[in-house]
All heavy atoms as a GROMACS GRO file, in nm:
protein
  613
    1MET      N    1  -1.377   0.495   0.742
    1MET     CA    2  -1.372   0.622   0.677
    1MET      C    3  -1.426   0.602   0.537
    1MET      O    4  -1.393   0.502   0.480
    1MET     CB    5  -1.234   0.684   0.683
    1MET     CG    6  -1.185   0.713   0.817
    1MET     SD    7  -1.028   0.802   0.809
    1MET     CE    8  -1.017   0.849   0.978
    2LYS      N    9  -1.486   0.707   0.481
    2LYS     CA   10  -1.553   0.695   0.355
    2LYS      C   11  -1.446   0.678   0.247
    2LYS      O   12  -1.346   0.749   0.245
    2LYS     CB   13  -1.632   0.822   0.336
    2LYS     CG   14  -1.715   0.815   0.201
    2LYS     CD   15  -1.798   0.941   0.188
    2LYS     CE   16  -1.879   0.929   0.066
    2LYS     NZ   17  -1.958   1.046   0.039
    3ASN      N   18  -1.470   0.585   0.153
    3ASN     CA   19  -1.388   0.565   0.043
    3ASN      C   20  -1.244   0.522   0.071
    3ASN      O   21  -1.156   0.546   0.005
    3ASN     CB   22  -1.384   0.686  -0.048
    3ASN     CG   23  -1.342   0.661  -0.191
    3ASN    OD1   24  -1.358   0.544  -0.240
    3ASN    ND2   25  -1.290   0.754  -0.262
    4MET      N   26  -1.227   0.460   0.186
    4MET     CA   27  -1.092   0.417   0.225
    4MET      C   28  -1.093   0.266   0.253
    4MET      O   29  -1.182   0.211   0.306
    4MET     CB   30  -1.041   0.487   0.355
    4MET     CG   31  -0.998   0.631   0.324
    4MET     SD   32  -0.938   0.713   0.472
    4MET     CE   33  -0.815   0.608   0.528
    5GLU      N   34  -0.987   0.202   0.213
    5GLU     CA   35  -0.963   0.059   0.234
    5GLU      C   36  -0.816   0.038   0.261
    5GLU      O   37  -0.736   0.122   0.251
    5GLU     CB   38  -1.005  -0.022   0.110
    5GLU     CG   39  -1.156  -0.019   0.076
    5GLU     CD   40  -1.184  -0.111  -0.037
    5GLU    OE1   41  -1.119  -0.218  -0.058
    5GLU    OE2   42  -1.275  -0.075  -0.112
    6SER      N   43  -0.791  -0.090   0.309
    6SER     CA   44  -0.647  -0.122   0.331
    6SER      C   45  -0.576  -0.147   0.196
    6SER      O   46  -0.644  -0.189   0.106
    6SER     CB   47  -0.630  -0.236   0.427
    6SER     OG   48  -0.662  -0.353   0.365
    7LEU      N   49  -0.447  -0.130   0.191
    7LEU     CA   50  -0.376  -0.152   0.069
    7LEU      C   51  -0.391  -0.295   0.018
    7LEU      O   52  -0.395  -0.308  -0.104
    7LEU     CB   53  -0.229  -0.110   0.092
    7LEU     CG   54  -0.132  -0.114  -0.024
    7LEU    CD1   55  -0.176  -0.029  -0.136
    7LEU    CD2   56   0.010  -0.091   0.014
    8LYS      N   57  -0.409  -0.388   0.106
    8LYS     CA   58  -0.411  -0.526   0.064
    8LYS      C   59  -0.535  -0.555  -0.027
    8LYS      O   60  -0.543  -0.647  -0.096
    8LYS     CB   61  -0.405  -0.625   0.178
    8LYS     CG   62  -0.520  -0.639   0.263
    8LYS     CD   63  -0.503  -0.740   0.373
    8LYS     CE   64  -0.624  -0.765   0.444
    8LYS     NZ   65  -0.609  -0.871   0.550
    9GLU      N   66  -0.631  -0.462  -0.020
    9GLU     CA   67  -0.756  -0.480  -0.102
    9GLU      C   68  -0.736  -0.439  -0.243
    9GLU      O   69  -0.822  -0.457  -0.330
    9GLU     CB   70  -0.869  -0.406  -0.036
    9GLU     CG   71  -0.905  -0.445   0.099
    9GLU     CD   72  -0.938  -0.597   0.115
    9GLU    OE1   73  -1.004  -0.647   0.020
    9GLU    OE2   74  -0.898  -0.662   0.216
   10LEU      N   75  -0.622  -0.366  -0.276
   10LEU     CA   76  -0.600  -0.319  -0.404
   10LEU      C   77  -0.566  -0.429  -0.497
   10LEU      O   78  -0.486  -0.513  -0.465
   10LEU     CB   79  -0.479  -0.217  -0.399
   10LEU     CG   80  -0.460  -0.117  -0.514
   10LEU    CD1   81  -0.577  -0.022  -0.519
   10LEU    CD2   82  -0.332  -0.040  -0.492
   11ASN      N   83  -0.633  -0.437  -0.605
   11ASN     CA   84  -0.618  -0.552  -0.707
   11ASN      C   85  -0.516  -0.503  -0.815
   11ASN      O   86  -0.489  -0.386  -0.832
   11ASN     CB   87  -0.748  -0.582  -0.778
   11ASN     CG   88  -0.841  -0.647  -0.675
   11ASN    OD1   89  -0.800  -0.737  -0.597
   11ASN    ND2   90  -0.965  -0.603  -0.683
   12ARG      N   91  -0.460  -0.612  -0.880
   12ARG     CA   92  -0.359  -0.582  -0.982
   12ARG      C   93  -0.420  -0.481  -1.091
   12ARG      O   94  -0.521  -0.489  -1.142
   12ARG     CB   95  -0.315  -0.701  -1.061
   12ARG     CG   96  -0.213  -0.694  -1.153
   12ARG     CD   97  -0.167  -0.815  -1.207
   12ARG     NE   98  -0.049  -0.794  -1.285
   12ARG     CZ   99   0.001  -0.881  -1.372
   12ARG    NH1  100  -0.047  -0.999  -1.381
   12ARG    NH2  101   0.115  -0.854  -1.442
   13GLY      N  102  -0.334  -0.376  -1.116
   13GLY     CA  103  -0.374  -0.271  -1.219
   13GLY      C  104  -0.450  -0.157  -1.148
   13GLY      O  105  -0.461  -0.050  -1.217
   14GLN      N  106  -0.491  -0.166  -1.027
   14GLN     CA  107  -0.563  -0.055  -0.966
   14GLN      C  108  -0.465   0.046  -0.907
   14GLN      O  109  -0.359   0.011  -0.853
   14GLN     CB  110  -0.658  -0.102  -0.847
   14GLN     CG  111  -0.780  -0.177  -0.907
   14GLN     CD  112  -0.875  -0.215  -0.785
   14GLN    OE1  113  -0.833  -0.274  -0.691
   14GLN    NE2  114  -0.998  -0.175  -0.800
   15LYS      N  115  -0.501   0.172  -0.906
   15LYS     CA  116  -0.426   0.275  -0.852
   15LYS      C  117  -0.503   0.350  -0.742
   15LYS      O  118  -0.625   0.356  -0.741
   15LYS     CB  119  -0.389   0.378  -0.955
   15LYS     CG  120  -0.307   0.322  -1.077
   15LYS     CD  121  -0.281   0.428  -1.173
   15LYS     CE  122  -0.207   0.363  -1.292
   15LYS     NZ  123  -0.177   0.455  -1.396
   16ALA      N  124  -0.426   0.399  -0.648
   16ALA     CA  125  -0.487   0.471  -0.533
   16ALA      C  126  -0.388   0.569  -0.472
   16ALA      O  127  -0.274   0.573  -0.522
   16ALA     CB  128  -0.534   0.376  -0.430
   17VAL      N  129  -0.424   0.636  -0.371
   17VAL     CA  130  -0.340   0.733  -0.300
   17VAL      C  131  -0.340   0.688  -0.158
   17VAL      O  132  -0.440   0.659  -0.096
   17VAL     CB  133  -0.397   0.875  -0.320
   17VAL    CG1  134  -0.313   0.973  -0.226
   17VAL    CG2  135  -0.382   0.920  -0.464
   18ILE      N  136  -0.215   0.694  -0.100
   18ILE     CA  137  -0.210   0.653   0.046
   18ILE      C  138  -0.266   0.762   0.130
   18ILE      O  139  -0.239   0.880   0.118
   18ILE     CB  140  -0.058   0.632   0.085
   18ILE    CG1  141  -0.003   0.514  -0.004
   18ILE    CG2  142  -0.045   0.614   0.230
   18ILE    CD1  143   0.146   0.492   0.022
   19ALA      N  144  -0.362   0.724   0.215
   19ALA     CA  145  -0.432   0.820   0.301
   19ALA      C  146  -0.386   0.821   0.442
   19ALA      O  147  -0.380   0.923   0.504
   19ALA     CB  148  -0.584   0.786   0.301
   20ARG      N  149  -0.337   0.701   0.496
   20ARG     CA  150  -0.299   0.696   0.634
   20ARG      C  151  -0.221   0.566   0.665
   20ARG      O  152  -0.246   0.467   0.607
   20ARG     CB  153  -0.427   0.690   0.723
   20ARG     CG  154  -0.400   0.701   0.871
   20ARG     CD  155  -0.528   0.709   0.944
   20ARG     NE  156  -0.581   0.560   0.960
   20ARG     CZ  157  -0.703   0.529   0.941
   20ARG    NH1  158  -0.795   0.620   0.911
   20ARG    NH2  159  -0.746   0.406   0.958
   21LEU      N  160  -0.114   0.579   0.745
   21LEU     CA  161  -0.047   0.466   0.794
   21LEU      C  162  -0.088   0.440   0.942
   21LEU      O  163  -0.082   0.536   1.021
   21LEU     CB  164   0.107   0.492   0.799
   21LEU     CG  165   0.172   0.507   0.657
   21LEU    CD1  166   0.319   0.532   0.674
   21LEU    CD2  167   0.152   0.384   0.572
   22GLU      N  168  -0.140   0.318   0.969
   22GLU     CA  169  -0.186   0.294   1.101
   22GLU      C  170  -0.081   0.205   1.174
   22GLU      O  171  -0.104   0.088   1.191
   22GLU     CB  172  -0.318   0.233   1.093
   22GLU     CG  173  -0.395   0.228   1.225
   22GLU     CD  174  -0.540   0.188   1.201
   22GLU    OE1  175  -0.622   0.277   1.166
   22GLU    OE2  176  -0.564   0.070   1.228
   23SER      N  177   0.023   0.263   1.210
   23SER     CA  178   0.134   0.194   1.278
   23SER      C  179   0.212   0.302   1.349
   23SER      O  180   0.238   0.409   1.296
   23SER     CB  181   0.208   0.115   1.187
   23SER     OG  182   0.316   0.041   1.255
   24SER      N  183   0.265   0.271   1.461
   24SER     CA  184   0.348   0.372   1.536
   24SER      C  185   0.482   0.313   1.578
   24SER      O  186   0.553   0.367   1.661
   24SER     CB  187   0.274   0.421   1.662
   24SER     OG  188   0.247   0.314   1.747
   25ASP      N  189   0.520   0.192   1.530
   25ASP     CA  190   0.640   0.133   1.566
   25ASP      C  191   0.741   0.144   1.460
   25ASP      O  192   0.741   0.230   1.366
   25ASP     CB  193   0.617  -0.017   1.605
   25ASP     CG  194   0.536  -0.092   1.491
   25ASP    OD1  195   0.520  -0.035   1.382
   25ASP    OD2  196   0.498  -0.210   1.513
   26ASP      N  197   0.843   0.057   1.464
   26ASP     CA  198   0.956   0.060   1.363
   26ASP      C  199   0.899   0.029   1.216
   26ASP      O  200   0.962   0.075   1.124
   26ASP     CB  201   1.065  -0.039   1.396
   26ASP     CG  202   1.143   0.006   1.528
   26ASP    OD1  203   1.146   0.127   1.558
   26ASP    OD2  204   1.199  -0.080   1.588
   27ILE      N  205   0.801  -0.040   1.209
   27ILE     CA  206   0.739  -0.077   1.082
   27ILE      C  207   0.692   0.048   1.007
   27ILE      O  208   0.719   0.065   0.887
   27ILE     CB  209   0.617  -0.177   1.094
   27ILE    CG1  210   0.665  -0.307   1.155
   27ILE    CG2  211   0.548  -0.198   0.960
   27ILE    CD1  212   0.763  -0.390   1.067
   28ARG      N  213   0.632   0.133   1.082
   28ARG     CA  214   0.589   0.270   1.025
   28ARG      C  215   0.715   0.346   0.956
   28ARG      O  216   0.703   0.386   0.850
   28ARG     CB  217   0.519   0.357   1.125
   28ARG     CG  218   0.480   0.495   1.068
   28ARG     CD  219   0.425   0.575   1.186
   28ARG     NE  220   0.377   0.707   1.134
   28ARG     CZ  221   0.259   0.734   1.088
   28ARG    NH1  222   0.164   0.637   1.079
   28ARG    NH2  223   0.224   0.857   1.039
   29ARG      N  224   0.816   0.352   1.033
   29ARG     CA  225   0.937   0.419   0.986
   29ARG      C  226   0.994   0.349   0.855
   29ARG      O  227   1.031   0.412   0.761
   29ARG     CB  228   1.047   0.422   1.098
   29ARG     CG  229   1.177   0.486   1.059
   29ARG     CD  230   1.150   0.628   1.007
   29ARG     NE  231   1.271   0.685   0.955
   29ARG     CZ  232   1.311   0.810   0.974
   29ARG    NH1  233   1.224   0.890   1.030
   29ARG    NH2  234   1.426   0.851   0.917
   30ARG      N  235   0.985   0.217   0.859
   30ARG     CA  236   1.039   0.144   0.741
   30ARG      C  237   0.948   0.164   0.622
   30ARG      O  238   1.002   0.183   0.514
   30ARG     CB  239   1.040  -0.007   0.776
   30ARG     CG  240   1.097  -0.094   0.676
   30ARG     CD  241   1.111  -0.241   0.718
   30ARG     NE  242   1.096  -0.321   0.596
   30ARG     CZ  243   0.989  -0.399   0.572
   30ARG    NH1  244   0.891  -0.403   0.646
   30ARG    NH2  245   0.989  -0.466   0.462
   31LEU      N  246   0.821   0.167   0.642
   31LEU     CA  247   0.727   0.194   0.535
   31LEU      C  248   0.747   0.330   0.473
   31LEU      O  249   0.748   0.348   0.355
   31LEU     CB  250   0.581   0.179   0.581
   31LEU     CG  251   0.543   0.034   0.618
   31LEU    CD1  252   0.404   0.029   0.683
   31LEU    CD2  253   0.546  -0.059   0.499
   32GLN      N  254   0.772   0.424   0.564
   32GLN     CA  255   0.801   0.562   0.517
   32GLN      C  256   0.924   0.580   0.440
   32GLN      O  257   0.935   0.647   0.342
   32GLN     CB  258   0.790   0.659   0.633
   32GLN     CG  259   0.651   0.680   0.696
   32GLN     CD  260   0.653   0.775   0.819
   32GLN    OE1  261   0.749   0.764   0.895
   32GLN    NE2  262   0.556   0.845   0.833
   33ASP      N  263   1.026   0.510   0.490
   33ASP     CA  264   1.155   0.502   0.417
   33ASP      C  265   1.140   0.448   0.283
   33ASP      O  266   1.222   0.482   0.193
   33ASP     CB  267   1.263   0.428   0.503
   33ASP     CG  268   1.312   0.504   0.629
   33ASP    OD1  269   1.274   0.626   0.637
   33ASP    OD2  270   1.365   0.433   0.712
   34MET      N  271   1.053   0.356   0.260
   34MET     CA  272   1.027   0.299   0.124
   34MET      C  273   0.940   0.389   0.036
   34MET      O  274   0.915   0.353  -0.076
   34MET     CB  275   0.960   0.158   0.136
   34MET     CG  276   1.051   0.054   0.192
   34MET     SD  277   0.984  -0.113   0.183
   34MET     CE  278   0.854  -0.106   0.297
   35GLY      N  279   0.895   0.498   0.086
   35GLY     CA  280   0.820   0.599   0.005
   35GLY      C  281   0.676   0.590   0.032
   35GLY      O  282   0.594   0.660  -0.040
   36LEU      N  283   0.624   0.507   0.122
   36LEU     CA  284   0.487   0.502   0.158
   36LEU      C  285   0.445   0.604   0.253
   36LEU      O  286   0.441   0.586   0.372
   36LEU     CB  287   0.454   0.356   0.216
   36LEU     CG  288   0.474   0.246   0.113
   36LEU    CD1  289   0.488   0.108   0.189
   36LEU    CD2  290   0.365   0.249   0.006
   37ILE      N  291   0.413   0.722   0.196
   37ILE     CA  292   0.384   0.847   0.273
   37ILE      C  293   0.246   0.893   0.234
   37ILE      O  294   0.212   0.882   0.115
   37ILE     CB  295   0.493   0.954   0.251
   37ILE    CG1  296   0.633   0.897   0.292
   37ILE    CG2  297   0.462   1.080   0.321
   37ILE    CD1  298   0.745   0.987   0.249
   38GLU      N  299   0.174   0.946   0.326
   38GLU     CA  300   0.036   0.997   0.294
   38GLU      C  301   0.044   1.093   0.172
   38GLU      O  302   0.131   1.175   0.163
   38GLU     CB  303  -0.016   1.074   0.415
   38GLU     CG  304  -0.052   0.986   0.528
   38GLU     CD  305   0.058   0.957   0.626
   38GLU    OE1  306   0.170   0.989   0.602
   38GLU    OE2  307   0.033   0.896   0.729
   39GLY      N  308  -0.048   1.068   0.085
   39GLY     CA  309  -0.053   1.156  -0.044
   39GLY      C  310   0.019   1.095  -0.160
   39GLY      O  311   0.017   1.150  -0.279
   40THR      N  312   0.088   0.983  -0.140
   40THR     CA  313   0.172   0.923  -0.248
   40THR      C  314   0.079   0.826  -0.334
   40THR      O  315   0.005   0.750  -0.273
   40THR     CB  316   0.292   0.842  -0.183
   40THR    OG1  317   0.371   0.938  -0.114
   40THR    CG2  318   0.371   0.783  -0.292
   41ALA      N  319   0.098   0.835  -0.453
   41ALA     CA  320   0.029   0.738  -0.550
   41ALA      C  321   0.088   0.600  -0.539
   41ALA      O  322   0.209   0.584  -0.533
   41ALA     CB  323   0.035   0.796  -0.694
   42VAL      N  324   0.006   0.500  -0.551
   42VAL     CA  325   0.050   0.360  -0.546
   42VAL      C  326  -0.037   0.282  -0.639
   42VAL      O  327  -0.156   0.310  -0.665
   42VAL     CB  328   0.035   0.306  -0.400
   42VAL    CG1  329  -0.098   0.306  -0.356
   42VAL    CG2  330   0.097   0.170  -0.386
   43GLU      N  331   0.030   0.178  -0.704
   43GLU     CA  332  -0.038   0.090  -0.796
   43GLU      C  333  -0.005  -0.053  -0.768
   43GLU      O  334   0.126  -0.084  -0.741
   43GLU     CB  335   0.006   0.124  -0.946
   43GLU     CG  336  -0.057   0.026  -1.046
   43GLU     CD  337  -0.014   0.061  -1.187
   43GLU    OE1  338   0.063   0.160  -1.216
   43GLU    OE2  339  -0.048  -0.019  -1.277
   44CYS      N  340  -0.097  -0.144  -0.766
   44CYS     CA  341  -0.067  -0.280  -0.749
   44CYS      C  342  -0.021  -0.337  -0.882
   44CYS      O  343  -0.090  -0.332  -0.984
   44CYS     CB  344  -0.190  -0.355  -0.695
   44CYS     SG  345  -0.158  -0.531  -0.672
   45VAL      N  346   0.096  -0.389  -0.884
   45VAL     CA  347   0.142  -0.446  -1.016
   45VAL      C  348   0.151  -0.596  -1.015
   45VAL      O  349   0.182  -0.657  -1.117
   45VAL     CB  350   0.287  -0.392  -1.039
   45VAL    CG1  351   0.278  -0.237  -1.082
   45VAL    CG2  352   0.383  -0.417  -0.936
   46GLY      N  353   0.118  -0.662  -0.909
   46GLY     CA  354   0.120  -0.810  -0.909
   46GLY      C  355   0.092  -0.862  -0.763
   46GLY      O  356   0.126  -0.804  -0.666
   47LYS      N  357   0.039  -0.985  -0.760
   47LYS     CA  358   0.012  -1.050  -0.641
   47LYS      C  359   0.051  -1.204  -0.663
   47LYS      O  360   0.036  -1.258  -0.764
   47LYS     CB  361  -0.134  -1.053  -0.592
   47LYS     CG  362  -0.174  -0.911  -0.547
   47LYS     CD  363  -0.313  -0.923  -0.477
   47LYS     CE  364  -0.345  -0.785  -0.423
   47LYS     NZ  365  -0.466  -0.787  -0.338
   48SER      N  366   0.101  -1.262  -0.555
   48SER     CA  367   0.138  -1.401  -0.567
   48SER      C  368   0.007  -1.484  -0.574
   48SER      O  369  -0.100  -1.428  -0.549
   48SER     CB  370   0.219  -1.452  -0.441
   48SER     OG  371   0.145  -1.443  -0.328
   49PRO      N  372   0.010  -1.611  -0.618
   49PRO     CA  373  -0.112  -1.687  -0.632
   49PRO      C  374  -0.202  -1.690  -0.505
   49PRO      O  375  -0.328  -1.692  -0.520
   49PRO     CB  376  -0.062  -1.827  -0.668
   49PRO     CG  377   0.068  -1.803  -0.729
   49PRO     CD  378   0.126  -1.678  -0.659
   50LEU      N  379  -0.147  -1.680  -0.386
   50LEU     CA  380  -0.227  -1.683  -0.269
   50LEU      C  381  -0.247  -1.541  -0.216
   50LEU      O  382  -0.313  -1.522  -0.106
   50LEU     CB  383  -0.162  -1.767  -0.157
   50LEU     CG  384  -0.146  -1.912  -0.193
   50LEU    CD1  385  -0.076  -1.991  -0.082
   50LEU    CD2  386  -0.284  -1.982  -0.215
   51GLY      N  387  -0.197  -1.437  -0.290
   51GLY     CA  388  -0.217  -1.311  -0.249
   51GLY      C  389  -0.120  -1.244  -0.153
   51GLY      O  390  -0.132  -1.130  -0.110
   52ASP      N  391  -0.023  -1.326  -0.110
   52ASP     CA  392   0.078  -1.269  -0.005
   52ASP      C  393   0.214  -1.326  -0.046
   52ASP      O  394   0.230  -1.447  -0.043
   52ASP     CB  395   0.035  -1.322   0.130
   52ASP     CG  396   0.108  -1.251   0.238
   52ASP    OD1  397   0.158  -1.142   0.220
   52ASP    OD2  398   0.116  -1.312   0.349
   53PRO      N  399   0.311  -1.243  -0.082
   53PRO     CA  400   0.308  -1.095  -0.081
   53PRO      C  401   0.248  -1.041  -0.212
   53PRO      O  402   0.224  -1.118  -0.307
   53PRO     CB  403   0.452  -1.063  -0.069
   53PRO     CG  404   0.525  -1.175  -0.138
   53PRO     CD  405   0.447  -1.295  -0.115
   54ALA      N  406   0.240  -0.917  -0.213
   54ALA     CA  407   0.195  -0.840  -0.330
   54ALA      C  408   0.300  -0.736  -0.365
   54ALA      O  409   0.372  -0.682  -0.284
   54ALA     CB  410   0.056  -0.767  -0.309
   55ALA      N  411   0.311  -0.696  -0.493
   55ALA     CA  412   0.409  -0.599  -0.540
   55ALA      C  413   0.332  -0.471  -0.575
   55ALA      O  414   0.218  -0.466  -0.635
   55ALA     CB  415   0.474  -0.650  -0.661
   56TYR      N  416   0.388  -0.354  -0.530
   56TYR     CA  417   0.329  -0.226  -0.555
   56TYR      C  418   0.435  -0.138  -0.617
   56TYR      O  419   0.549  -0.140  -0.573
   56TYR     CB  420   0.285  -0.162  -0.421
   56TYR     CG  421   0.179  -0.251  -0.359
   56TYR    CD1  422   0.222  -0.345  -0.258
   56TYR    CD2  423   0.048  -0.248  -0.384
   56TYR    CE1  424   0.130  -0.430  -0.191
   56TYR    CE2  425  -0.042  -0.330  -0.325
   56TYR     CZ  426   0.000  -0.416  -0.224
   56TYR     OH  427  -0.093  -0.498  -0.163
   57LEU      N  428   0.388  -0.048  -0.710
   57LEU     CA  429   0.470   0.054  -0.768
   57LEU      C  430   0.453   0.184  -0.686
   57LEU      O  431   0.340   0.239  -0.680
   57LEU     CB  432   0.432   0.077  -0.915
   57LEU     CG  433   0.515   0.180  -0.989
   57LEU    CD1  434   0.660   0.143  -0.998
   57LEU    CD2  435   0.451   0.208  -1.125
   58VAL      N  436   0.557   0.231  -0.626
   58VAL     CA  437   0.558   0.348  -0.544
   58VAL      C  438   0.678   0.438  -0.574
   58VAL      O  439   0.792   0.396  -0.565
   58VAL     CB  440   0.568   0.318  -0.392
   58VAL    CG1  441   0.559   0.434  -0.303
   58VAL    CG2  442   0.454   0.211  -0.352
   59ARG      N  443   0.645   0.556  -0.624
   59ARG     CA  444   0.759   0.654  -0.666
   59ARG      C  445   0.856   0.600  -0.751
   59ARG      O  446   0.977   0.612  -0.732
   59ARG     CB  447   0.820   0.707  -0.533
   59ARG     CG  448   0.725   0.785  -0.446
   59ARG     CD  449   0.791   0.836  -0.325
   59ARG     NE  450   0.701   0.914  -0.236
   59ARG     CZ  451   0.706   1.036  -0.210
   59ARG    NH1  452   0.803   1.113  -0.263
   59ARG    NH2  453   0.614   1.098  -0.136
   60GLY      N  454   0.811   0.521  -0.851
   60GLY     CA  455   0.907   0.467  -0.946
   60GLY      C  456   0.978   0.338  -0.913
   60GLY      O  457   1.055   0.280  -0.984
   61ALA      N  458   0.954   0.288  -0.791
   61ALA     CA  459   1.017   0.159  -0.742
   61ALA      C  460   0.908   0.057  -0.710
   61ALA      O  461   0.802   0.092  -0.667
   61ALA     CB  462   1.100   0.185  -0.622
   62VAL      N  463   0.942  -0.069  -0.740
   62VAL     CA  464   0.844  -0.181  -0.712
   62VAL      C  465   0.889  -0.240  -0.575
   62VAL      O  466   1.009  -0.274  -0.561
   62VAL     CB  467   0.843  -0.288  -0.822
   62VAL    CG1  468   0.754  -0.400  -0.780
   62VAL    CG2  469   0.795  -0.222  -0.955
   63ILE      N  470   0.795  -0.238  -0.487
   63ILE     CA  471   0.820  -0.302  -0.353
   63ILE      C  472   0.721  -0.413  -0.322
   63ILE      O  473   0.608  -0.408  -0.371
   63ILE     CB  474   0.817  -0.196  -0.239
   63ILE    CG1  475   0.678  -0.141  -0.231
   63ILE    CG2  476   0.926  -0.085  -0.265
   63ILE    CD1  477   0.657  -0.046  -0.110
   64ALA      N  478   0.771  -0.509  -0.253
   64ALA     CA  479   0.682  -0.620  -0.212
   64ALA      C  480   0.643  -0.610  -0.062
   64ALA      O  481   0.732  -0.580   0.023
   64ALA     CB  482   0.744  -0.756  -0.236
   65LEU      N  483   0.513  -0.628  -0.030
   65LEU     CA  484   0.472  -0.621   0.106
   65LEU      C  485   0.388  -0.737   0.143
   65LEU      O  486   0.309  -0.786   0.048
   65LEU     CB  487   0.389  -0.498   0.124
   65LEU     CG  488   0.455  -0.362   0.111
   65LEU    CD1  489   0.348  -0.250   0.128
   65LEU    CD2  490   0.562  -0.341   0.218
   66ARG      N  491   0.398  -0.787   0.257
   66ARG     CA  492   0.317  -0.898   0.308
   66ARG      C  493   0.183  -0.839   0.355
   66ARG      O  494   0.177  -0.724   0.379
   66ARG     CB  495   0.383  -0.975   0.414
   66ARG     CG  496   0.510  -1.046   0.371
   66ARG     CD  497   0.543  -1.164   0.453
   66ARG     NE  498   0.651  -1.235   0.409
   66ARG     CZ  499   0.651  -1.327   0.311
   66ARG    NH1  500   0.531  -1.358   0.258
   66ARG    NH2  501   0.759  -1.393   0.269
   67SER      N  502   0.078  -0.919   0.369
   67SER     CA  503  -0.048  -0.874   0.411
   67SER      C  504  -0.048  -0.806   0.545
   67SER      O  505  -0.119  -0.705   0.563
   67SER     CB  506  -0.148  -0.990   0.417
   67SER     OG  507  -0.181  -1.040   0.288
   68LYS      N  508   0.034  -0.858   0.638
   68LYS     CA  509   0.036  -0.794   0.762
   68LYS      C  510   0.097  -0.650   0.759
   68LYS      O  511   0.059  -0.568   0.850
   68LYS     CB  512   0.125  -0.879   0.871
   68LYS     CG  513   0.269  -0.887   0.837
   68LYS     CD  514   0.341  -0.969   0.944
   68LYS     CE  515   0.492  -0.962   0.918
   68LYS     NZ  516   0.558  -1.038   1.018
   69GLU      N  517   0.172  -0.621   0.665
   69GLU     CA  518   0.225  -0.484   0.643
   69GLU      C  519   0.123  -0.404   0.569
   69GLU      O  520   0.093  -0.288   0.609
   69GLU     CB  521   0.361  -0.486   0.577
   69GLU     CG  522   0.464  -0.551   0.655
   69GLU     CD  523   0.584  -0.592   0.559
   69GLU    OE1  524   0.566  -0.610   0.437
   69GLU    OE2  525   0.699  -0.602   0.620
   70SER      N  526   0.072  -0.455   0.459
   70SER     CA  527  -0.017  -0.374   0.379
   70SER      C  528  -0.159  -0.352   0.439
   70SER      O  529  -0.228  -0.264   0.404
   70SER     CB  530  -0.041  -0.441   0.233
   70SER     OG  531  -0.091  -0.571   0.250
   71ASP      N  532  -0.184  -0.435   0.546
   71ASP     CA  533  -0.313  -0.414   0.617
   71ASP      C  534  -0.306  -0.291   0.705
   71ASP      O  535  -0.412  -0.237   0.745
   71ASP     CB  536  -0.345  -0.540   0.700
   71ASP     CG  537  -0.484  -0.555   0.751
   71ASP    OD1  538  -0.570  -0.511   0.669
   71ASP    OD2  539  -0.511  -0.607   0.858
   72ARG      N  540  -0.188  -0.245   0.730
   72ARG     CA  541  -0.171  -0.122   0.813
   72ARG      C  542  -0.171   0.008   0.730
   72ARG      O  543  -0.158   0.123   0.788
   72ARG     CB  544  -0.035  -0.128   0.895
   72ARG     CG  545  -0.027  -0.245   0.988
   72ARG     CD  546   0.107  -0.246   1.051
   72ARG     NE  547   0.116  -0.348   1.154
   72ARG     CZ  548   0.222  -0.353   1.240
   72ARG    NH1  549   0.308  -0.260   1.243
   72ARG    NH2  550   0.228  -0.448   1.326
   73ILE      N  551  -0.182  -0.004   0.606
   73ILE     CA  552  -0.173   0.108   0.511
   73ILE      C  553  -0.315   0.135   0.454
   73ILE      O  554  -0.369   0.041   0.395
   73ILE     CB  555  -0.069   0.091   0.401
   73ILE    CG1  556   0.067   0.064   0.463
   73ILE    CG2  557  -0.068   0.205   0.306
   73ILE    CD1  558   0.166   0.007   0.359
   74PHE      N  559  -0.363   0.247   0.468
   74PHE     CA  560  -0.503   0.279   0.422
   74PHE      C  561  -0.488   0.371   0.300
   74PHE      O  562  -0.410   0.462   0.294
   74PHE     CB  563  -0.595   0.334   0.520
   74PHE     CG  564  -0.627   0.244   0.632
   74PHE    CD1  565  -0.547   0.210   0.731
   74PHE    CD2  566  -0.743   0.162   0.607
   74PHE    CE1  567  -0.575   0.120   0.828
   74PHE    CE2  568  -0.780   0.067   0.706
   74PHE     CZ  569  -0.692   0.043   0.819
   75ILE      N  570  -0.570   0.342   0.193
   75ILE     CA  571  -0.566   0.406   0.070
   75ILE      C  572  -0.703   0.471   0.044
   75ILE      O  573  -0.806   0.435   0.092
   75ILE     CB  574  -0.531   0.319  -0.047
   75ILE    CG1  575  -0.627   0.192  -0.043
   75ILE    CG2  576  -0.387   0.269  -0.028
   75ILE    CD1  577  -0.618   0.110  -0.176
   76ARG      N  578  -0.700   0.562  -0.051
   76ARG     CA  579  -0.816   0.631  -0.105
   76ARG      C  580  -0.817   0.612  -0.255
   76ARG      O  581  -0.717   0.651  -0.316
   76ARG     CB  582  -0.825   0.774  -0.060
   76ARG     CG  583  -0.955   0.851  -0.111
   76ARG     CD  584  -0.962   0.983  -0.045
   76ARG     NE  585  -0.995   0.965   0.096
   76ARG     CZ  586  -0.918   1.026   0.197
   76ARG    NH1  587  -0.808   1.084   0.170
   76ARG    NH2  588  -0.959   1.003   0.320
   77PHE      N  589  -0.916   0.553  -0.312
   77PHE     CA  590  -0.928   0.533  -0.460
   77PHE      C  591  -0.954   0.667  -0.523
   77PHE      O  592  -1.018   0.752  -0.475
   77PHE     CB  593  -1.039   0.444  -0.496
   77PHE     CG  594  -1.008   0.303  -0.458
   77PHE    CD1  595  -1.061   0.243  -0.342
   77PHE    CD2  596  -0.928   0.218  -0.532
   77PHE    CE1  597  -1.037   0.110  -0.304
   77PHE    CE2  598  -0.896   0.088  -0.500
   77PHE     CZ  599  -0.953   0.040  -0.388
   78ALA      N  600  -0.895   0.691  -0.636
   78ALA     CA  601  -0.907   0.810  -0.724
   78ALA      C  602  -1.057   0.816  -0.765
   78ALA      O  603  -1.113   0.707  -0.795
   78ALA     CB  604  -0.817   0.805  -0.842
   79GLU      N  605  -1.111   0.936  -0.764
   79GLU     CA  606  -1.254   0.942  -0.794
   79GLU      C  607  -1.276   0.978  -0.935
   79GLU      O  608  -1.201   1.014  -1.012
   79GLU     CB  609  -1.310   1.056  -0.714
   79GLU     CG  610  -1.284   1.030  -0.564
   79GLU     CD  611  -1.387   1.084  -0.469
   79GLU    OE1  612  -1.481   1.150  -0.519
   79GLU    OE2  613  -1.365   1.058  -0.350
   0.00000   0.00000   0.00000
């Protein structure tokens, strides 16, 4: 999809908006419970030296996600 990437591609300091969650299992529900809902702003605030996990600011809270989780979340960069 145009202008969409997975959340794991977001670099430190970059901001985007969640466009889609591509999961239909319990992980989807867990991600939504943490505030990762379509239309929500997200900012990468840090990554470990190897890039996994990464920390994201979502709705005023910092959450850490592993690559296997952030790869299921698609974002749209602000234009």
